[in-house]
ZAVODREN-941127 format. One record per residue: chain; residue in three letters; residue number from 0; y, z, x of N, C-alpha, C in turn. Coordinates in pm, 1 decimal. Example, Ala and Ser with C-alpha at 12.3 -4.5 7.8 and 13.67 -1.06 7.14 Angstrom:
<nodes>
> A/ala/0/-569.0/780.0/1319.0/-450.0/780.0/1230.0/-330.0/780.0/1320.0
> A/ser/1/-225.0/708.0/1285.0/-106.0/714.0/1367.0/3.0/787.0/1290.0
</nodes>
This chain:
<nodes>
> A/unk/0/14318.4/9390.7/8881.1/14302.2/9325.1/8997.6/14286.4/9199.7/8960.2
> A/unk/1/14303.1/9103.6/9031.9/14250.3/8931.4/9017.2/14129.0/8927.8/9074.2
> A/unk/2/14045.6/8938.9/9042.9/13915.3/8898.5/9079.5/13865.7/8707.0/9166.1
> A/unk/3/13974.8/8635.8/9067.2/13955.6/8550.3/9112.3/14034.4/8520.2/9298.7
> A/unk/4/14105.6/8612.9/9321.5/14180.4/8580.3/9427.7/14076.8/8728.7/9524.8
> A/unk/5/14043.7/8798.2/9461.1/13938.4/8882.9/9540.0/13826.6/8822.5/9568.3
> A/unk/6/13754.3/8722.9/9522.6/13618.8/8690.5/9525.5/13650.9/8580.2/9641.1
> A/unk/7/13737.3/8511.1/9668.0/13790.6/8411.7/9823.3/13786.5/8496.1/9899.9
> A/unk/8/13821.8/8666.4/9922.5/13852.1/8712.6/9995.2/13698.8/8802.4/10070.0
> A/unk/9/13589.4/8788.1/9958.1/13489.2/8862.0/10039.4/13386.9/8727.8/10152.1
> A/unk/10/13472.2/8648.1/10189.6/13397.4/8562.0/10318.6/13444.6/8627.2/10437.1
> A/unk/11/13574.3/8632.3/10395.6/13637.2/8717.2/10542.6/13588.4/8840.6/10543.8
> A/unk/12/13569.3/8899.8/10433.5/13474.2/9091.5/10494.4/13335.8/9073.9/10537.9
> A/unk/13/13295.9/8934.4/10484.9/13160.3/8884.7/10581.2/13152.7/8895.2/10704.0
> A/unk/14/13230.6/8818.6/10740.2/13280.3/8803.4/10839.5/13320.5/8863.2/10927.5
> A/unk/15/13421.8/8963.4/10887.1/13489.7/9085.6/10965.3/13357.0/9187.6/11006.1
> A/unk/16/13240.5/9197.1/10877.2/13149.1/9304.2/10919.1/13054.2/9209.0/11001.9
> A/unk/17/13007.6/9098.8/11054.2/12913.8/9040.9/11119.1/12959.8/9048.0/11288.3
> A/unk/18/13118.7/9071.8/11245.5/13167.1/9047.5/11399.8/13161.0/9244.1/11440.4
> A/unk/19/13202.0/9314.2/11357.0/13162.4/9426.8/11367.4/13043.4/9508.5/11391.9
> A/unk/20/12886.6/9381.9/11386.5/12754.8/9433.7/11436.6/12783.6/9341.8/11590.6
> A/unk/21/12779.4/9241.8/11568.0/12760.5/9160.6/11749.8/12812.3/9235.4/11803.3
> A/unk/22/12947.3/9283.1/11827.1/12986.7/9338.0/11956.5/13086.8/9250.2/12014.1
> A/unk/23/13223.8/9265.7/12075.0/13308.6/9204.5/12210.7/13282.7/9122.1/12304.5
> A/unk/24/13184.3/9206.8/12388.6/13110.7/9208.2/12490.0/13031.0/9208.6/12557.3
> A/unk/25/12964.3/9077.2/12445.9/12845.9/9026.6/12492.5/12770.3/9008.4/12649.6
> A/unk/26/12880.0/8980.7/12645.0/12804.4/8905.2/12885.4/12758.5/9010.4/12931.2
> A/unk/27/12866.2/9134.3/12941.2/12817.1/9219.4/12997.6/12740.2/9348.3/13030.6
> A/unk/28/12619.7/9398.8/13101.3/12533.1/9448.7/13060.9/12539.2/9580.4/13112.7
> A/unk/29/12528.3/9660.8/13027.8/12552.5/9851.8/13001.2/12357.6/9860.9/13126.0
> A/unk/30/12443.9/9874.6/13201.6/12278.0/9917.9/13283.3/12278.1/10118.2/13295.6
> A/unk/31/12163.5/10108.6/13320.0/12114.0/10289.2/13302.6/12115.2/10308.6/13439.1
> A/unk/32/12085.9/10410.1/13457.9/12030.3/10499.8/13587.6/11922.9/10458.0/13618.5
> A/unk/33/11917.1/10367.4/13797.0/11810.3/10373.5/13893.7/11661.6/10443.1/13858.7
> A/unk/34/11546.4/10406.4/13823.2/11487.5/10482.8/13829.4/11346.0/10428.6/13966.8
> A/unk/35/11251.9/10555.5/13989.9/11180.5/10513.3/14088.5/11037.0/10476.0/14017.0
> A/unk/36/10981.2/10396.7/14111.6/10866.2/10293.6/14027.6/10743.3/10391.2/14098.3
> A/unk/37/10694.0/10477.8/13964.9/10565.7/10510.4/13895.8/10464.3/10514.3/13871.6
> A/unk/38/10410.4/10398.1/13802.7/10339.3/10405.5/13673.3/10352.9/10316.7/13606.5
> A/unk/39/10240.9/10265.4/13519.9/10264.6/10141.7/13457.3/10358.8/10164.4/13369.8
> A/unk/40/10286.5/10244.4/13321.3/10423.6/10268.1/13222.1/10615.6/10269.1/13207.7
> A/unk/41/10604.0/10248.6/13371.7/10820.8/10194.9/13383.4/10790.6/10052.9/13289.8
> A/unk/42/10700.8/9991.3/13270.5/10706.2/9827.5/13228.8/10752.6/9869.3/13078.3
> A/unk/43/10915.4/9865.8/13018.3/10911.2/9813.7/12911.0/10821.9/9770.2/12737.4
> A/unk/44/10814.7/9850.7/12639.0/10763.4/9779.8/12557.9/10830.9/9810.0/12424.8
> A/unk/45/10929.7/9821.5/12435.9/11054.2/9818.6/12343.1/11085.0/9672.2/12246.8
> A/unk/46/11056.7/9693.5/12128.9/11119.2/9520.6/12045.9/11025.6/9431.2/12100.8
> A/unk/47/11050.2/9328.9/12150.7/10990.6/9233.9/12111.6/10953.7/9125.6/12272.5
> A/unk/48/10908.9/9071.3/12344.8/10856.8/9026.5/12459.4/10925.2/8908.7/12462.4
> A/unk/49/11016.1/8828.8/12536.5/11044.5/8689.2/12551.4/11016.8/8602.6/12708.8
> A/unk/50/11000.1/8743.4/12774.8/11006.6/8656.3/12889.1/10938.1/8754.8/12985.1
> A/unk/51/10841.9/8755.7/13144.0/10820.6/8843.4/13237.0/10762.8/8750.0/13351.9
> A/unk/52/10814.3/8795.4/13470.9/10802.1/8667.6/13554.4/10762.3/8856.4/13656.1
> A/unk/53/10691.7/8748.6/13762.2/10658.5/8843.3/13939.0/10704.9/8694.0/14013.9
> A/unk/54/10781.3/8733.7/14041.3/10828.7/8624.1/14178.7/10769.2/8633.3/14329.1
> A/unk/55/10670.9/8565.0/14299.1/10532.7/8599.8/14432.0/10493.5/8459.6/14473.3
> A/unk/56/10439.4/8409.4/14544.0/10384.4/8295.0/14573.1/10230.8/8252.3/14491.6
> A/unk/57/10179.4/8404.7/14479.1/10091.0/8393.0/14417.9/10056.6/8285.3/14311.6
> A/unk/58/9923.1/8247.5/14339.2/9871.3/8135.9/14186.3/9747.5/8164.8/14183.6
> A/unk/59/9653.4/8219.2/14217.1/9546.1/8265.2/14132.1/9528.4/8441.4/14131.8
> A/unk/60/9501.9/8533.2/14049.6/9591.5/8459.6/13959.8/9721.3/8459.3/13897.6
> A/unk/61/9734.4/8362.9/13836.3/9842.2/8290.2/13761.1/9910.4/8447.2/13679.8
> A/unk/62/9861.4/8501.8/13641.7/9910.4/8627.6/13591.3/9873.3/8736.3/13580.3
> A/unk/63/9985.0/8873.5/13572.8/9952.4/9013.9/13566.4/9972.0/9076.9/13427.5
> A/unk/64/9848.0/9161.6/13379.7/9902.7/9249.2/13246.4/9934.9/9393.8/13297.1
> A/unk/65/10060.4/9427.6/13296.6/10072.2/9585.4/13312.8/10123.2/9658.9/13216.7
> A/unk/66/10088.9/9765.1/13143.0/10112.2/9822.5/12971.4/10098.0/9737.1/12866.2
> A/unk/67/10021.3/9685.4/12881.2/10047.8/9556.1/12768.3/10122.2/9398.9/12785.5
> A/unk/68/10206.9/9457.4/12895.5/10286.4/9284.3/12924.3/10271.6/9221.4/13019.7
> A/unk/69/10210.0/9080.2/12988.9/10179.2/8987.3/13048.9/10308.9/8926.6/13176.4
> A/unk/70/10276.7/8964.4/13307.5/10375.0/8869.5/13371.0/10355.3/8741.9/13466.7
> A/unk/71/10426.3/8601.1/13489.1/10368.4/8517.9/13498.1/10453.9/8529.1/13639.6
> A/unk/72/10368.1/8454.5/13761.8/10394.0/8455.6/13911.5/10453.0/8336.4/13922.8
> A/unk/73/10561.0/8319.4/13939.8/10637.2/8228.3/13983.8/10664.5/8193.2/14140.4
> A/unk/74/10658.1/8091.9/14217.3/10652.9/8054.0/14348.6/10842.0/8016.5/14350.0
> A/unk/75/10885.2/8074.7/14441.5/11020.9/7996.6/14488.2/11013.9/7934.4/14571.4
> A/unk/76/11101.3/7806.6/14545.7/11126.9/7664.6/14635.2/11272.5/7656.5/14584.2
> A/unk/77/11325.9/7629.4/14707.2/11464.4/7568.6/14737.5/11535.2/7454.8/14694.1
> A/unk/78/11638.2/7438.0/14601.3/11739.4/7547.9/14575.6/11708.1/7608.9/14423.7
> A/unk/79/11578.8/7612.3/14362.2/11599.9/7643.3/14255.1/11423.3/7624.3/14202.0
> A/unk/80/11439.5/7773.5/14100.6/11305.3/7748.7/14101.5/11256.9/7824.8/13891.3
> A/unk/81/11163.1/7785.1/13868.3/11203.4/7884.9/13714.5/11078.8/7899.8/13623.5
> A/unk/82/11085.0/7968.7/13487.8/10954.2/7996.5/13424.6/11037.8/8025.9/13268.9
> A/unk/83/11032.9/7978.1/13197.0/11043.6/7963.2/13049.6/11186.8/7934.4/13080.2
> A/unk/84/11226.3/8077.1/13009.4/11402.5/8005.5/12969.7/11486.6/8133.3/13120.1
> A/unk/85/11432.2/8190.9/13187.6/11435.7/8194.2/13355.8/11464.5/8120.1/13441.0
> A/unk/86/11567.0/8077.6/13474.9/11648.9/8007.1/13566.6/11706.7/8044.6/13674.2
> A/unk/87/11644.0/8054.9/13806.5/11644.4/8133.2/13915.8/11752.3/7984.4/14026.7
> A/unk/88/11852.5/8021.0/14112.3/11898.8/7967.3/14190.3/11949.6/8009.8/14325.1
> A/unk/89/11878.3/7921.6/14406.6/11949.1/8009.7/14552.8/12028.3/7892.4/14625.7
> A/unk/90/12117.6/7840.7/14644.6/12192.8/7725.0/14703.5/12237.9/7774.5/14848.4
> A/unk/91/12238.6/7863.7/14902.2/12167.2/7866.8/15018.1/12062.5/7890.3/15113.7
> A/unk/92/11995.1/7927.4/15078.6/11855.1/7972.5/15071.8/11699.7/8058.8/15018.2
> A/unk/93/11586.7/8011.7/15008.9/11525.5/8109.9/14935.7/11391.9/8084.8/15008.9
> A/unk/94/11273.8/8190.3/14971.3/11130.7/8174.8/15049.1/11083.3/8320.6/15015.8
> A/unk/95/10938.7/8256.5/14956.2/10871.7/8398.4/14953.8/10837.7/8478.7/15032.8
> A/unk/96/10823.7/8575.8/14993.0/10802.6/8713.2/15074.8/10633.0/8812.3/15014.2
> A/unk/97/10559.8/8862.8/15091.8/10490.8/8970.2/15046.2/10461.8/9101.6/15096.5
> A/unk/98/10394.0/9175.0/15058.2/10433.2/9264.3/15137.2/10283.7/9288.7/15267.0
> A/unk/99/10325.0/9359.4/15337.1/10242.4/9370.3/15524.0/10201.0/9472.6/15476.5
> A/unk/100/10202.6/9606.6/15424.3/10131.9/9694.7/15423.4/10126.4/9816.6/15311.7
> A/unk/101/10076.5/9722.1/15164.2/10045.4/9784.8/15030.3/9943.8/9916.3/15053.4
> A/unk/102/9871.2/9950.0/15113.7/9769.2/10016.5/15111.2/9795.8/10153.9/15047.7
> A/unk/103/9854.1/10242.3/15184.6/9906.4/10309.0/15154.7/10018.3/10429.2/15034.2
> A/unk/104/9977.3/10545.2/14964.9/10023.8/10592.3/14874.3/10226.8/10612.4/14937.9
> A/unk/105/10273.8/10621.8/14805.4/10229.3/10628.1/14703.4/10218.8/10468.1/14622.4
> A/unk/106/10246.7/10391.7/14708.5/10224.9/10210.2/14649.1/10051.8/10196.3/14616.7
> A/unk/107/9976.4/10301.9/14698.4/9843.2/10251.0/14700.8/9797.3/10335.1/14571.6
> A/unk/108/9838.1/10435.2/14513.4/9833.7/10484.7/14356.3/9842.4/10434.7/14256.7
> A/unk/109/9960.3/10298.4/14261.1/9921.3/10271.7/14183.1/9827.0/10154.5/14116.5
> A/unk/110/9775.8/10090.3/13967.2/9707.2/10031.6/13959.3/9723.6/9915.2/13996.7
> A/unk/111/9612.4/9860.9/14027.1/9573.8/9725.9/14043.7/9664.3/9622.5/14017.7
> A/unk/112/9646.2/9616.3/13918.9/9813.7/9520.1/13796.6/9919.5/9496.4/13848.1
> A/unk/113/9985.6/9631.4/13866.0/10082.4/9701.0/13898.9/10128.2/9647.8/14057.7
> A/unk/114/10058.4/9672.0/14116.4/10092.8/9614.6/14251.0/10068.0/9471.5/14262.6
> A/unk/115/10040.4/9411.9/14181.9/10037.4/9298.0/14201.9/10181.0/9221.0/14222.9
> A/unk/116/10218.8/9295.7/14085.5/10337.0/9196.7/14030.3/10426.7/9254.9/14100.7
> A/unk/117/10411.2/9411.3/14233.5/10506.7/9454.4/14311.0/10464.2/9387.3/14439.5
> A/unk/118/10358.7/9326.9/14457.7/10340.7/9304.9/14624.2/10378.0/9166.4/14683.7
> A/unk/119/10482.9/9118.9/14535.6/10590.4/9023.5/14631.5/10713.8/9023.1/14598.0
> A/unk/120/10868.7/8920.9/14629.7/10940.3/8922.3/14627.2/10985.3/8838.3/14703.3
> A/unk/121/11134.1/8792.2/14617.5/11226.0/8639.0/14659.3/11287.1/8712.2/14769.8
> A/unk/122/11281.9/8621.1/14832.6/11360.0/8634.9/14930.2/11494.6/8589.3/14946.1
> A/unk/123/11605.6/8574.6/14952.9/11696.3/8414.4/14893.3/11815.0/8466.4/15004.4
> A/unk/124/11950.4/8379.5/15063.4/12019.6/8499.7/15153.0/12107.3/8497.2/15027.3
> A/unk/125/12200.2/8536.3/14999.7/12266.3/8627.3/14903.6/12395.4/8434.3/14853.7
> A/unk/126/12369.7/8391.1/14701.2/12337.3/8551.9/14619.0/12248.3/8445.6/14562.4
> A/unk/127/12130.5/8520.0/14520.6/12004.7/8459.5/14387.7/12102.2/8463.5/14297.0
> A/unk/128/12102.3/8345.8/14209.1/12138.2/8379.9/14053.7/12041.1/8356.6/13949.3
> A/unk/129/12045.0/8430.8/13840.7/11975.1/8394.7/13709.2/12060.0/8348.4/13596.6
> A/unk/130/11998.0/8252.5/13541.1/12046.5/8225.8/13422.3/11914.6/8236.4/13321.9
> A/unk/131/11958.9/8322.2/13226.2/11887.8/8323.4/13114.6/11981.6/8284.7/13014.5
> A/unk/132/11829.9/8132.3/12943.0/11926.6/8019.0/12832.1/11800.2/8068.1/12727.2
> A/unk/133/11856.7/7946.2/12608.6/11805.5/7994.3/12469.9/11790.4/8123.5/12371.0
> A/unk/134/11935.4/8226.6/12420.5/11927.6/8347.3/12367.9/12061.3/8345.7/12216.0
> A/unk/135/11981.2/8458.1/12147.1/12048.9/8434.4/12000.9/12177.9/8479.0/12025.0
> A/unk/136/12264.3/8431.2/11953.6/12437.4/8511.7/11986.9/12405.4/8602.0/11823.7
> A/unk/137/12413.6/8733.3/11898.2/12450.3/8854.5/11812.1/12327.8/8956.1/11827.0
> A/unk/138/12221.0/8891.0/11850.5/12083.5/8989.9/11907.9/12106.0/9072.7/12073.9
> A/unk/139/12035.0/9177.7/12045.2/12087.8/9322.1/12146.8/11957.9/9288.3/12266.4
> A/unk/140/12012.8/9252.3/12361.0/11824.7/9250.0/12477.9/11849.5/9376.8/12577.3
> A/unk/141/11733.4/9358.1/12612.7/11680.6/9431.5/12745.8/11611.7/9346.7/12843.5
> A/unk/142/11710.7/9429.4/12947.8/11691.2/9309.6/13082.5/11623.4/9419.9/13176.9
> A/unk/143/11529.3/9394.1/13212.2/11430.4/9528.9/13318.3/11422.2/9444.2/13436.5
> A/unk/144/11474.6/9479.6/13608.0/11433.5/9444.9/13710.6/11326.9/9489.1/13773.5
> A/unk/145/11322.9/9506.5/13853.5/11164.1/9589.4/13978.7/11298.9/9526.1/14150.4
> A/unk/146/11293.7/9590.4/14226.7/11253.1/9593.3/14346.4/11206.3/9648.8/14454.4
> A/unk/147/11125.0/9586.9/14537.6/10998.2/9693.2/14575.1/10966.6/9623.0/14715.5
> A/unk/148/10977.2/9667.7/14825.9/10905.7/9638.5/14997.3/10851.0/9774.0/15002.0
> A/unk/149/10739.3/9739.4/15019.9/10611.1/9852.4/15085.2/10586.3/9835.4/15188.5
> A/unk/150/10692.2/9772.1/15296.4/10708.2/9754.1/15492.7/10743.8/9880.4/15430.8
> A/unk/151/10775.9/9915.3/15619.9/10834.1/10041.7/15634.4/10958.5/9993.3/15665.6
> A/unk/152/11014.9/9937.9/15600.9/11158.0/9939.7/15593.3/11244.1/9969.3/15512.5
> A/unk/153/11353.6/9977.0/15502.8/11407.0/10028.0/15328.7/11590.8/9937.0/15358.9
> A/unk/154/11593.8/9867.9/15193.2/11756.6/9749.1/15192.7/11749.4/9823.5/15099.6
> A/unk/155/11888.1/9758.5/14983.0/11887.0/9748.8/14855.0/11931.4/9630.5/14816.5
> A/unk/156/11943.0/9595.8/14709.8/12019.3/9466.2/14578.7/12048.9/9470.0/14465.9
> A/unk/157/12148.2/9428.2/14464.5/12241.3/9499.6/14341.5/12232.5/9362.4/14261.4
> A/unk/158/12252.8/9406.7/14141.9/12249.6/9278.2/13989.7/12384.2/9356.8/13917.3
> A/unk/159/12405.7/9241.0/13898.4/12634.1/9183.4/13857.9/12595.3/9112.2/13760.5
> A/unk/160/12681.3/9164.1/13649.0/12701.4/9098.5/13523.7/12801.6/9203.9/13445.6
> A/unk/161/12948.8/9134.9/13494.5/13031.8/9245.8/13431.7/13029.8/9434.3/13504.2
> A/unk/162/12914.2/9466.0/13492.7/12886.5/9564.1/13608.8/12778.6/9589.6/13676.5
> A/unk/163/12744.9/9635.7/13766.0/12670.4/9638.2/13886.8/12574.5/9792.3/13891.1
> A/unk/164/12439.8/9770.6/13939.3/12336.2/9850.2/13929.4/12301.6/9779.2/14054.4
> A/unk/165/12226.8/9926.4/14193.3/12232.3/9883.6/14286.4/12054.0/9942.3/14298.2
> A/unk/166/11968.7/9916.0/14346.5/11826.2/9951.9/14378.9/11798.8/9927.3/14491.8
> A/unk/167/11738.0/10090.0/14552.7/11665.2/10034.4/14667.7/11536.0/9995.4/14633.5
> A/unk/168/11498.3/9905.4/14784.2/11368.2/9859.4/14790.0/11232.2/9958.1/14813.8
> A/unk/169/11278.8/10058.7/14884.9/11169.3/10127.9/14914.8/11255.9/10317.4/14943.9
> A/unk/170/11230.0/10373.9/14879.9/11279.2/10486.1/14858.6/11296.5/10564.2/14989.2
> A/unk/171/11161.4/10550.3/15033.0/11172.1/10633.4/15125.7/11157.7/10590.8/15332.0
> A/unk/172/11140.4/10445.0/15309.1/11158.2/10381.3/15429.2/11044.9/10369.3/15501.6
> A/unk/173/10891.8/10410.3/15478.6/10815.0/10396.6/15548.5/10686.9/10294.2/15496.8
> A/unk/174/10571.2/10267.4/15537.2/10480.2/10194.6/15460.7/10447.6/10208.4/15359.1
> A/unk/175/10396.2/10160.2/15238.3/10327.7/10240.7/15143.9/10476.9/10324.5/15046.1
> A/unk/176/10565.1/10285.7/15094.6/10684.4/10356.5/15005.2/10719.2/10294.4/14872.8
> A/unk/177/10768.3/10305.2/14750.0/10806.0/10186.7/14672.6/10953.2/10209.6/14630.5
> A/unk/178/11010.8/10081.8/14542.4/11121.1/10047.1/14508.7/11139.3/10116.9/14363.6
> A/unk/179/11239.4/10107.6/14336.9/11327.2/10106.7/14226.5/11330.9/9998.5/14082.2
> A/unk/180/11319.0/10089.6/13969.4/11334.4/9968.1/13883.5/11483.2/10022.1/13799.1
> A/unk/181/11519.4/9924.1/13701.5/11647.5/9901.4/13572.6/11622.4/9854.3/13456.1
> A/unk/182/11681.5/9929.6/13422.1/11685.8/9829.3/13279.8/11815.6/9847.2/13220.1
> A/unk/183/11849.1/9780.2/13183.3/12018.2/9718.0/13109.6/12020.6/9666.7/12988.4
> A/unk/184/12124.7/9647.9/12900.4/12100.0/9586.3/12764.2/12260.0/9507.1/12738.4
> A/unk/185/12203.0/9435.3/12647.2/12358.1/9297.6/12625.2/12339.9/9281.1/12538.5
> A/unk/186/12433.4/9185.3/12433.3/12440.4/9108.5/12309.1/12455.9/8990.2/12351.2
> A/unk/187/12350.6/8928.7/12308.7/12377.8/8753.9/12310.3/12472.1/8697.8/12271.8
> A/unk/188/12532.1/8617.7/12330.7/12710.9/8537.8/12301.0/12679.2/8427.6/12268.0
> A/unk/189/12780.3/8341.5/12181.2/12760.2/8223.1/12148.3/12735.4/8129.9/12220.0
> A/unk/190/12762.6/8154.2/12314.3/12726.6/8052.5/12476.2/12585.2/8062.3/12479.8
> A/unk/191/12477.1/8135.7/12438.4/12330.9/8164.3/12394.4/12281.9/8140.9/12575.5
> A/unk/192/12325.8/8185.6/12678.4/12319.0/8189.3/12809.5/12369.3/8338.4/12859.7
> A/unk/193/12330.0/8388.7/12981.3/12310.0/8540.7/13049.6/12309.8/8479.2/13154.7
> A/unk/194/12454.1/8516.5/13303.5/12406.4/8473.5/13379.9/12390.9/8604.2/13478.1
> A/unk/195/12269.7/8653.6/13562.5/12329.7/8790.2/13684.0/12306.2/8745.7/13813.8
> A/unk/196/12417.6/8802.8/13871.9/12426.6/8760.0/14023.3/12335.3/8867.2/14140.7
> A/unk/197/12222.0/8875.0/14164.7/12140.0/8920.2/14282.8/12233.9/8952.1/14426.1
> A/unk/198/12231.4/9024.3/14481.4/12255.5/9009.5/14643.8/12258.3/9142.1/14697.0
> A/unk/199/12260.4/9122.0/14830.0/12273.8/9284.7/14947.1/12362.0/9290.2/15052.5
> A/unk/200/12340.8/9362.8/15069.8/12470.6/9431.4/15200.0/12441.3/9348.0/15314.9
> A/unk/201/12276.5/9319.0/15343.5/12301.3/9251.5/15455.7/12261.2/9074.5/15427.2
> A/unk/202/12335.3/9071.7/15381.9/12312.2/8925.4/15277.0/12191.7/8810.8/15374.3
> A/unk/203/12095.3/8905.0/15440.3/11983.0/8776.1/15437.3/11872.1/8777.1/15428.1
> A/unk/204/11845.9/8897.1/15306.5/11720.8/8894.8/15225.1/11722.5/8998.4/15144.5
> A/unk/205/11730.7/8967.9/15010.6/11715.2/9042.5/14896.6/11575.6/9063.9/14833.7
> A/unk/206/11500.3/9143.5/14797.3/11376.1/9198.7/14738.6/11412.1/9208.7/14561.6
> A/unk/207/11373.5/9112.1/14566.2/11408.7/9098.4/14353.9/11250.1/9037.1/14358.2
> A/unk/208/11206.6/9182.4/14287.4/11020.1/9138.0/14274.5/10939.5/9112.9/14114.3
> A/unk/209/11086.1/9137.5/14045.0/11020.3/9124.2/13869.5/11086.9/9094.1/13775.2
> A/unk/210/11092.3/9057.0/13706.0/11227.5/9082.0/13587.2/11158.7/9057.9/13445.6
> A/unk/211/11185.8/9138.9/13312.4/11121.7/9140.6/13202.6/11240.9/9167.4/13105.7
> A/unk/212/11244.0/9046.2/13014.1/11327.4/9019.9/12898.7/11264.7/9052.2/12801.0
> A/unk/213/11333.7/9128.0/12666.1/11322.0/9217.1/12535.2/11455.6/9203.6/12463.1
> A/unk/214/11353.7/9172.0/12316.2/11464.3/9144.2/12224.7/11458.8/9272.7/12142.2
> A/unk/215/11538.8/9392.6/12141.9/11550.2/9458.7/12090.0/11564.9/9465.9/11946.7
> A/unk/216/11464.0/9565.3/11854.2/11471.9/9519.8/11704.7/11576.9/9555.6/11634.6
> A/unk/217/11653.7/9506.1/11485.7/11764.5/9545.8/11437.5/11736.5/9674.6/11386.3
> A/unk/218/11844.8/9712.3/11375.2/11838.6/9826.8/11296.8/11769.0/9842.4/11185.5
> A/unk/219/11686.3/9980.8/11142.7/11663.8/9962.2/10963.5/11778.8/9974.9/10879.8
> A/unk/220/11785.4/9862.6/10782.1/11873.1/9891.4/10691.4/11961.8/10051.5/10605.5
> A/unk/221/11858.6/10192.0/10617.9/11862.4/10285.0/10584.3/11973.0/10365.5/10711.5
> A/unk/222/11966.4/10283.7/10852.1/12035.9/10319.6/10933.3/12196.1/10237.8/10899.3
> A/unk/223/12210.7/10117.5/10891.7/12321.8/10051.4/10863.0/12392.0/10094.2/10717.5
> A/unk/224/12338.4/10168.2/10630.0/12428.3/10238.3/10541.8/12468.6/10270.7/10569.0
> A/unk/225/12503.1/10387.9/10660.5/12545.3/10549.3/10648.5/12659.9/10505.4/10738.4
> A/unk/226/12705.8/10351.5/10800.6/12850.0/10334.7/10856.5/12876.3/10219.2/10763.6
> A/unk/227/12778.9/10112.2/10683.6/12804.5/9994.2/10638.0/12885.8/10011.0/10553.2
> A/unk/228/12876.6/10149.7/10421.1/13013.8/10093.3/10350.9/13148.3/10184.4/10381.1
> A/unk/229/13164.5/10239.8/10444.3/13278.8/10290.9/10487.7/13336.5/10175.6/10597.0
> A/unk/230/13277.5/10130.1/10682.3/13355.0/9983.1/10691.7/13362.2/9932.7/10657.8
> A/unk/231/13306.5/9876.7/10539.1/13376.5/9737.4/10416.4/13450.4/9816.5/10359.0
> A/unk/232/13462.7/9944.4/10320.2/13598.4/9975.1/10249.6/13700.0/9943.8/10326.2
> A/unk/233/13666.7/9957.6/10437.6/13836.6/9965.4/10507.2/13841.0/9824.7/10543.6
> A/unk/234/13748.3/9699.1/10516.5/13818.9/9581.4/10570.9/13821.4/9519.1/10439.6
> A/unk/235/13775.3/9578.1/10300.7/13822.8/9542.9/10179.8/13974.5/9594.8/10150.2
> A/unk/236/14004.9/9733.0/10202.0/14137.1/9758.2/10150.3/14271.1/9656.1/10229.5
> A/unk/237/14215.3/9667.2/10342.6/14293.7/9591.3/10424.8/14310.4/9440.9/10449.7
> A/unk/238/14220.6/9332.0/10376.3/14220.8/9241.1/10331.0/14297.6/9224.4/10167.7
> A/unk/239/14286.1/9300.4/10071.6/14296.3/9331.4/9920.6/14461.4/9340.9/9995.1
> A/unk/240/14487.7/9423.5/10073.5/14648.9/9446.1/10083.0/14713.8/9293.7/10141.9
> A/unk/241/14657.2/9252.7/10213.8/14708.7/9105.1/10276.6/14727.9/8990.1/10153.3
> A/unk/242/14609.1/8983.2/10090.1/14560.9/8908.2/9971.8/14676.3/8965.5/9849.5
> A/unk/243/14778.9/9078.4/9841.8/14829.3/9118.0/9720.5/14765.9/9209.5/9641.2
> A/unk/244/14608.6/9243.0/9603.7/14562.1/9277.2/9518.8/14618.5/9435.1/9508.5
> A/unk/245/14688.1/9481.4/9610.8/14695.0/9634.7/9638.9/14785.0/9696.0/9640.0
</nodes>
């Protein structure tokens, strides 16, 4: 075997393996099934917290901590508002809203901290656009969002990025009812940004209460070894054939 030529092939092998780990559809979010709001454990604690916001005009207190995750209150301002690496755009119009009937159960049975982050919502004429910046290419992120309105009404909001998921803001349609939350995952791409569009069927007022972004842990080396040698072997053989080494 010509080892000098083989050495020149190795960088290409490393690049191919990196691409295999990174994924080809970084911007598309894979959504889970919508879940009805039930308690503090709804708030994910997997991986590392990147950002968590509650879309509310509340400024005192300025934060609320649920399941160990601190949410920062953000007041909606036209035509844009932001916190950390979350930037929201509402080019047609937006305004802060608060629930007028938060006391009855099941909403009233939630912890006071959880009620606080769910008691407000971003009201916007479609669309409300969230741009997430400063993402690391190749890293897998988890995005969780909440749609809640404990008034005696019922509506829905859809989040779209490649795929879509629709959440009800009040699963019972009565005062004190609770909405839903959902968790999706995506891989950061070379742009370092992710854009999610929020809309609803009425086009008048969507209910986005809170959002959280977490960076998921890299798989343990032992797990990668289960597939790494096989993938590496295939890549090496293919590149070696092209280089005339086999």
